[in-house]
C-alpha positions in Angstrom: 0.0 0.0 0.0 1.4 3.4 -1.0 1.2 6.4 1.2 -1.5 8.8 0.2 0.0 12.2 -0.1 -2.3 14.8 1.7 -3.5 17.9 -0.1 -2.6 20.5 2.4 -4.7 23.2 0.7 -8.0 21.4 1.2 -10.0 20.7 4.3 -8.7 17.8 6.3 -10.0 15.9 9.3 -8.3 16.3 12.7 -7.0 12.8 12.4 -5.4 13.6 9.1 -3.9 16.8 10.4 -2.5 14.9 13.4 -0.9 12.1 11.3 0.6 14.6 8.8 2.2 16.4 11.8 3.7 13.1 13.0 5.0 12.4 9.5 6.8 15.7 9.5 8.4 14.9 12.8 9.9 11.8 11.2 7.9 9.3 13.3 8.5 5.8 12.1 7.0 3.6 14.8 3.8 4.3 16.9 2.9 2.1 19.9 -0.5 1.6 21.3 -3.7 -0.2 21.9 -6.6 0.8 19.6 -9.7 2.5 21.2 -12.9 3.9 20.0 -12.0 7.3 21.3 -9.4 7.9 18.6 -10.9 6.1 15.6 -10.5 9.2 13.5 -6.7 9.1 14.0 -6.5 5.3 13.4 -8.3 5.8 10.0 -5.8 8.5 9.1 -2.9 6.1 9.8 -4.4 3.8 7.1 -3.0 6.3 4.5 0.4 6.6 6.2 1.9 3.1 5.9 5.4 4.4 6.3 4.5 4.8 10.0 4.4 1.3 11.5 1.7 0.8 14.1 2.8 -1.7 16.8 -0.3 -3.1 18.3 0.2 -3.9 22.0 -1.7 -6.1 24.4 -1.9 -3.6 27.3 -1.3 0.1 27.4 1.4 -0.1 30.1 3.5 -2.3 27.7 2.8 0.1 24.9 3.9 3.2 26.8 7.0 1.3 28.1 7.9 0.5 24.5 7.5 4.1 23.3 9.7 5.2 26.2 12.3 2.6 25.5 12.2 3.4 21.7 13.0 7.0 22.6 16.0 5.8 24.6 17.2 3.6 21.7 16.8 6.4 19.1 17.3 9.6 21.2 14.1 10.9 19.6 10.6 11.2 21.0 8.7 8.0 21.4 5.0 8.1 20.4 2.2 6.2 22.0 -1.6 6.2 21.4 -4.1 5.0 24.0 -7.8 5.3 24.6 -9.5 7.3 27.3 -10.0 6.4 30.9 -8.6 2.9 31.6 -6.2 3.2 28.6 -4.8 6.4 30.0 -4.4 5.0 33.6 -2.7 1.9 32.3 -0.3 4.0 30.3 0.6 6.2 33.3 3.4 3.8 34.4 5.3 4.7 31.1 4.8 8.4 31.7 6.2 8.1 35.2 9.2 6.2 33.8 9.8 8.9 31.1 9.6 11.6 33.8 12.2 10.1 36.1 14.4 8.8 33.3 14.3 12.1 31.4 13.0 10.4 28.2 11.3 12.3 25.4 7.8 10.8 25.0 4.6 12.0 23.5 1.5 10.2 24.7 -1.8 10.8 22.7 -4.9 10.0 24.8 -8.4 9.8 23.5 -11.0 11.9 25.3 -14.8 12.2 25.5 -16.4 14.5 22.9 -16.2 18.2 23.8 -19.9 18.5 24.5 -19.7 15.8 27.2 -16.7 17.2 29.1 -17.3 17.9 32.8 -20.4 15.6 33.1 -18.6 12.5 34.3 -19.1 11.0 30.9 -18.2 7.4 30.1 -14.5 6.9 31.0 -13.9 10.7 31.4 -10.7 11.8 33.2 -9.3 15.3 33.6 -5.9 14.6 32.1 -4.4 17.9 33.1 -4.9 17.0 36.8 -4.1 13.3 36.4 -0.8 13.7 34.5 0.1 17.1 35.7 2.7 16.0 38.3 4.5 13.6 35.9 4.5 15.3 32.5 6.4 18.4 31.2 3.2 19.6 29.5 -0.4 18.3 29.4 -2.8 19.8 26.9 -6.3 19.1 25.7 -6.8 20.1 22.1 -10.0 22.0 21.6 -10.3 22.0 17.8 -9.0 20.2 14.7 -7.2 23.3 13.5 -5.3 23.6 16.8 -3.7 20.1 16.2 -1.4 21.7 13.5 0.3 23.9 16.2 -0.1 21.6 19.3 1.7 18.6 17.9 4.9 20.3 16.8 5.0 22.1 20.2 4.5 18.8 22.0 7.5 17.3 20.3 9.6 20.4 21.0 8.7 20.3 24.7 9.4 16.6 25.0 12.9 16.8 23.5 13.9 20.3 24.6 16.1 21.0 27.6 15.9 18.1 30.0 13.7 15.7 27.9 10.5 14.3 29.3 6.9 13.2 28.7 4.2 15.3 27.1 0.5 14.2 27.1 -1.9 15.4 24.4 -5.6 14.7 25.0 -7.7 14.3 21.9 -11.5 14.8 22.2 -13.1 12.2 20.0 -15.0 14.7 17.9 -12.1 16.9 16.9 -10.5 13.9 15.1 -13.4 13.8 12.6 -14.0 17.6 12.5 -12.6 19.2 9.3 -10.4 22.2 9.1 -8.3 24.0 6.4 -5.0 24.8 8.0 -1.3 24.4 6.9 0.7 21.8 8.7 3.7 23.4 10.5 7.3 22.2 10.3 9.0 20.8 13.4 10.6 23.3 15.8 14.3 24.0 15.2 16.4 22.6 18.0 17.6 25.3 20.5 20.9 24.5 22.3 22.3 26.6 25.1 26.0 27.4 24.5 28.4 27.6 27.4 29.8 30.8 28.8 33.5 31.0 27.7 34.6 32.5 31.1 32.9 29.6 33.0 34.4 27.1 30.7 37.9 28.5 31.3 37.2 28.4 35.1 36.0 24.8 34.8 39.1 23.7 33.0 41.3 25.6 35.5 39.8 23.8 38.4 40.0 20.3 36.7 43.7 21.0 35.9 44.5 22.1 39.4 42.9 19.1 41.1 45.0 16.1 42.1 42.2 13.4 42.2 39.3 14.7 40.0 36.5 12.4 38.9 34.0 12.9 36.1 30.4 11.6 36.5 28.3 11.5 33.3 24.6 10.8 32.8 21.9 10.7 30.2 22.4 14.3 29.2 25.6 13.2 27.5 23.8 10.5 25.6 21.0 12.8 24.3 23.7 15.3 23.2 25.5 12.6 21.3 28.6 13.7 23.1 30.5 10.5 23.4 33.4 11.6 21.1 34.2 14.8 22.9 33.6 13.1 26.2 36.3 10.5 25.4 38.7 13.2 24.3 38.0 15.2 27.5 38.8 12.2 29.7 42.0 11.5 27.8 43.3 15.1 27.5 42.4 16.1 31.1 43.4 12.6 32.5 40.3 12.0 34.6 38.5 8.7 35.5 34.9 8.5 34.3 32.0 7.1 36.2 28.5 6.6 34.7 25.3 7.1 36.6 22.7 4.6 37.6 21.6 2.6 34.6 23.6 4.8 32.2 26.5 2.4 31.8 26.7 2.9 28.0 27.3 6.6 28.3 31.1 5.9 28.1 32.8 2.9 26.6 33.4 0.4 29.4 36.6 -1.0 28.0 38.3 2.4 27.7 41.2 2.8 30.1 39.6 5.9 31.6 36.4 4.1 32.6 36.1 3.6 36.4 32.6 2.0 36.8 28.9 2.7 37.4 27.2 4.3 40.3 24.5 1.6 40.8 23.3 0.0 44.0 26.1 -1.9 45.7 29.0 -0.5 43.6 31.2 0.2 46.6 34.4 0.8 44.6 32.8 3.5 42.5 31.3 5.2 45.6 34.7 5.1 47.3 36.2 6.8 44.3 33.8 9.7 44.5 34.4 10.0 48.2 38.2 10.1 47.7 38.2 12.7 45.0 39.1 16.3 45.5 36.9 17.6 42.6 33.6 16.2 41.3 32.6 17.2 37.8 29.1 16.1 36.8 27.9 16.4 33.2 24.3 15.8 32.1 23.0 14.2 35.3 20.6 15.3 38.0 22.3 13.4 40.8 19.5 11.1 41.8 19.1 9.1 45.0 20.6 5.9 43.7 23.6 7.6 41.9 24.5 9.5 45.1 24.0 6.6 47.5 21.1 8.3 49.3 22.2 11.9 48.6 25.5 11.3 50.5 27.9 11.7 47.7 29.6 14.0 46.9 30.2 15.2 50.4 29.7 18.9 51.5 33.5 19.5 51.6 34.0 18.3 48.0 33.9 21.0 45.2 31.2 20.2 42.7 31.1 21.4 39.2 27.9 20.8 37.3 27.0 21.1 33.6 23.5 20.5 32.5 21.2 21.7 29.7 18.4 22.4 32.3 19.0 25.1 34.8 16.5 23.6 37.1 18.5 20.4 37.3 21.6 22.2 38.5 21.8 22.4 42.3 18.6 20.5 42.8 20.2 18.1 45.3 23.7 19.5 45.8 24.9 23.1 45.7 27.6 23.4 43.0 30.8 25.5 43.3 30.4 26.2 39.5 27.3 25.8 37.4 27.2 25.8 33.6 23.9 25.7 31.7 24.9 24.2 28.4 24.4 21.3 26.0 26.9 18.6 27.1 28.6 18.2 23.7 29.1 22.0 23.3 30.5 22.3 26.9 33.0 19.4 26.5 34.2 20.6 23.1 34.7 24.1 24.5 36.6 22.8 27.5 39.0 20.9 25.2 40.4 24.2 24.1 41.9 24.5 27.6 43.2 21.0 28.0 46.8 20.6 29.2 49.4 19.6 26.6 50.6 16.7 28.8 49.1 15.0 31.8 50.8 14.9 35.2 52.2 11.4 35.9 50.3 11.2 39.2 47.0 11.9 37.4 47.7 9.2 34.9 48.5 6.7 37.6 45.2 7.7 39.4 43.3 6.9 36.2 45.1 3.5 35.7 44.4 2.5 39.3 40.7 3.2 39.0 40.3 1.3 35.7 42.1 -1.7 37.1 39.8 -1.7 40.1 36.8 -1.6 37.8 38.1 -4.5 35.8 38.5 -6.6 39.0 35.0 -5.7 40.1 33.4 -6.4 36.7 34.7 -10.0 36.5 32.1 -12.5 37.5 33.2 -14.7 40.4 33.2 -18.5 40.2 31.2 -19.9 43.1 29.3 -23.2 43.6 25.6 -23.2 42.7 23.1 -26.0 42.8 21.2 -24.4 39.9 22.1 -22.2 37.1 24.0 -19.0 38.2 23.7 -15.5 37.0 27.5 -15.3 37.2 27.8 -17.9 34.4 25.1 -16.3 32.4 27.0 -13.0 32.3 30.2 -14.8 31.4 28.5 -16.6 28.5 26.8 -13.4 27.3 30.1 -11.5 27.2 31.7 -14.4 25.3 29.0 -15.0 22.7 27.2 -11.7 22.0 28.4 -9.3 19.2 30.0 -6.2 20.5 27.1 -3.9 19.4 24.4 -6.0 21.1 21.8 -4.3 23.2 20.8 -5.4 26.7 17.7 -4.3 28.4 16.8 -4.8 32.0 13.9 -4.8 34.4 13.7 -3.9 38.1 15.0 -6.5 40.6 18.1 -7.9 42.3 19.0 -9.9 39.2 19.9 -6.6 37.4 22.9 -6.2 39.7 24.7 -8.9 37.6 23.6 -7.1 34.4 24.9 -3.8 35.6 28.2 -5.1 37.0 29.4 -7.9 34.8 28.7 -6.9 31.2 30.8 -4.3 29.4 28.9 -1.8 27.4 31.2 -0.4 24.7 28.7 0.4 21.9 26.6 3.5 22.0 22.9 2.9 23.1 23.6 -0.6 24.1 21.7 -0.6 27.4 18.2 0.3 28.3 16.9 0.2 31.9 14.4 2.1 34.0 16.1 4.5 36.5 12.6 4.8 38.0 13.0 1.1 39.0 9.6 -0.1 37.7 9.0 -3.8 37.1 7.7 -5.1 33.7 10.1 -2.9 31.7 12.6 -5.5 30.4 10.7 -7.2 27.6 8.8 -4.2 26.2 12.1 -2.4 26.1 13.8 -5.2 24.2 11.0 -5.2 21.6 11.4 -1.4 21.2 15.2 -1.6 20.9 14.9 -4.3 18.2 12.5 -2.2 16.2 14.8 0.7 16.5 17.9 -1.3 15.6 16.7 -4.4 13.7 20.2 -5.5 12.7 21.6 -5.6 16.2 21.1 -8.5 18.7 18.8 -7.5 21.5 18.7 -9.4 24.8 16.1 -8.5 27.4 16.6 -9.5 31.0 14.1 -9.7 33.8 13.2 -11.7 36.9 10.3 -14.0 37.1 8.2 -11.4 38.9 8.8 -8.7 36.3 8.3 -11.1 33.4 4.8 -11.9 34.4 3.9 -8.2 34.6 4.2 -7.7 30.9 4.3 -11.3 29.6 1.5 -10.5 27.2 3.8 -8.4 25.1 5.6 -11.6 24.0 2.6 -12.0 21.7 3.3 -8.6 20.4 6.9 -9.6 19.5 5.6 -12.7 17.7 2.9 -10.9 15.8 5.3 -8.2 14.5 8.2 -10.5 13.9 10.5 -8.8 16.4 13.1 -11.4 17.2 14.4 -10.6 20.7 16.0 -13.0 23.2 14.3 -12.7 26.6 16.2 -14.1 29.6 14.1 -14.8 32.7 16.1 -15.1 36.0 13.7 -17.4 37.8 14.2 -17.8 41.5 10.6 -18.3 42.3 10.0 -15.1 44.2 10.2 -11.3 44.5 13.9 -11.3 45.3 14.5 -7.7 46.1 11.7 -7.6 48.7 12.8 -10.9 50.1 16.3 -9.4 50.6 14.9 -6.4 52.4 12.8 -8.6 54.6 15.7 -10.7 55.6 17.8 -7.7 56.4 15.1 -5.9 58.5 13.0 -8.8 59.7 15.4 -11.9 59.7 13.7 -15.2 59.4 10.2 -13.7 58.8 9.9 -13.8 55.0 6.3 -13.5 53.8 4.3 -12.7 50.6 7.4 -13.1 48.3 7.2 -16.6 47.0 5.8 -17.2 43.5 4.4 -20.3 41.9 5.3 -19.8 38.2 4.0 -21.4 35.0 6.4 -23.2 32.7 7.9 -20.1 31.0 9.4 -22.1 28.1 6.0 -23.7 27.4 4.3 -20.4 27.7 6.7 -18.9 25.1 6.0 -21.8 22.7 2.3 -21.3 23.2 2.7 -17.7 22.0 4.7 -18.9 18.9 8.1 -18.1 20.3 11.0 -20.4 21.1 11.1 -21.6 24.7 14.2 -23.0 26.4 14.8 -24.0 30.0 18.2 -23.8 31.8 18.8 -25.5 35.2 22.6 -25.9 35.1 25.5 -23.6 34.3 26.6 -25.8 31.4 23.1 -25.5 29.8 23.1 -21.8 29.2 25.6 -21.4 26.4 23.9 -23.9 24.2 20.6 -22.4 24.9 21.9 -18.9 24.0 23.2 -20.3 20.7 19.9 -21.9 19.9 18.0 -18.7 20.7 20.4 -16.7 18.4 19.8 -19.1 15.6 16.1 -19.8 15.8 14.8 -16.9 13.7 12.0 -15.9 16.0 11.5 -14.4 19.5 13.0 -16.7 22.2 12.6 -17.0 26.0 15.2 -18.7 28.1 13.9 -19.6 31.5 16.9 -19.7 33.8 16.3 -21.4 37.1 18.5 -19.7 39.7 19.1 -20.4 43.4 17.0 -18.1 45.6 19.7 -18.4 48.3 22.1 -16.2 46.2 19.8 -13.2 46.7 22.1 -10.5 45.3 25.6 -10.2 43.7 27.2 -9.8 47.0 25.1 -11.6 49.6 23.1 -14.8 50.3 20.0 -15.0 52.4 22.0 -16.7 55.1 24.5 -13.9 55.1 21.8 -11.3 55.5 20.0 -13.2 58.3 23.2 -13.7 60.3 24.2 -10.0 59.9 20.7 -8.9 61.0 20.7 -11.2 64.0 24.1 -10.0 65.1 23.1 -6.3 64.9 20.1 -7.0 67.1 22.0 -8.6 69.9 
């Protein structure tokens, strides 16, 4: 079916105006669940086959996919859901996009204009409902207004610190006709750094003895990897990535010093020992700063961010620069020293060597399959440009710590820490990068929260590999229980279906692993099968986290209460 080119000089329906605006924004994939409240838009998509509609099985999965697609492409993800229940289901993806600083545009059906304010069928006030999560929430009041609202929605979603935008579409405006020109996308506005501040930043970094550079998602959206690597090399500083931004800097590079995820003691000690902390493109969240304890009040903090509201939100900086990350790093390179001090070079080598030790999976006995061996086999068998996605849960500690992310955009995970993200994110990543291997990871609890999207992957021919670390329980909560209430675990055990059989019932490949030696052959089979695959990995619940067993936690808690 060929795309029907719209005649922009004639009257068009609101649905046609909307779809043409999406076409001009370069949208290629749209995620959603169809609903009667936006039939006028669905009909307009019929004449735009270049935009692929990914039909999901639940709105939460759809919005997760749109959010992950945005991370994979660094462009706004697009999601359509129906009014009321559809909107509330999608809210989890909006919350994720808010805390993850992800550009997302969610279009939500709404009751007809004449029925607003009467508690009509499935009516919700979206401005109130989404107001605390989204950068902008707007309800369009006419078909003609769509031509200006849609480009502005994309501009707000990707501008400054990216985030979600919600556009409510009253059902009747999508069939209403209007004669209005479609507007071009907004030009991108980038704040440039102040030259005097850049000179001062460089002076302070050069003068420090043990500086550290912390980089977050702002570096990724600025596509600043090349100047970031040059900055690290020229100024001789070790680089740490923030929580679930491991791929912001190539992990095998000799200046990489690790990630600031939960339990990364070596990385946290590096921050504590430094005499200057430079943060580029990160808001310094609770996880990254170990509960807002790092950096300490005595440590000078230099912060560069595209959003002035992100600077100083949690820590007062000694120097603050409002700038696009790439522009700031490029400008700072003009002030780089000609040669590094030997002590600084030794500081960098020491920190990378520590990272390499900490990122090597241990060999320890296990009565079932072990996450340690899974990560060893993934590292050995996957192509270097593979993409890994993750869910929430203790299993993700292995994924954070023991895989090395060298390619750009090779990791997707929710900094908001929401379950059910891993598989929808894998599907979105594969759609964005069809020629790269994509491996989703999740626990058994998270897998069951969006398991219906496996049918989406099969229907659309999206050949992901989904790993399920199956320990028969909600492991993170069990860990906290054992730490705080030793020996009193409750409400965390799960009786699971046969995940491999469930995958086969959906039309995917299903494989089960119960021993370490079984995983590598299963991975090879999944890579070769030519369809989506699920590998159900039975792990020992006793090994509750990377660094502790349930017995360890119980004994420690009992000792502390004596």
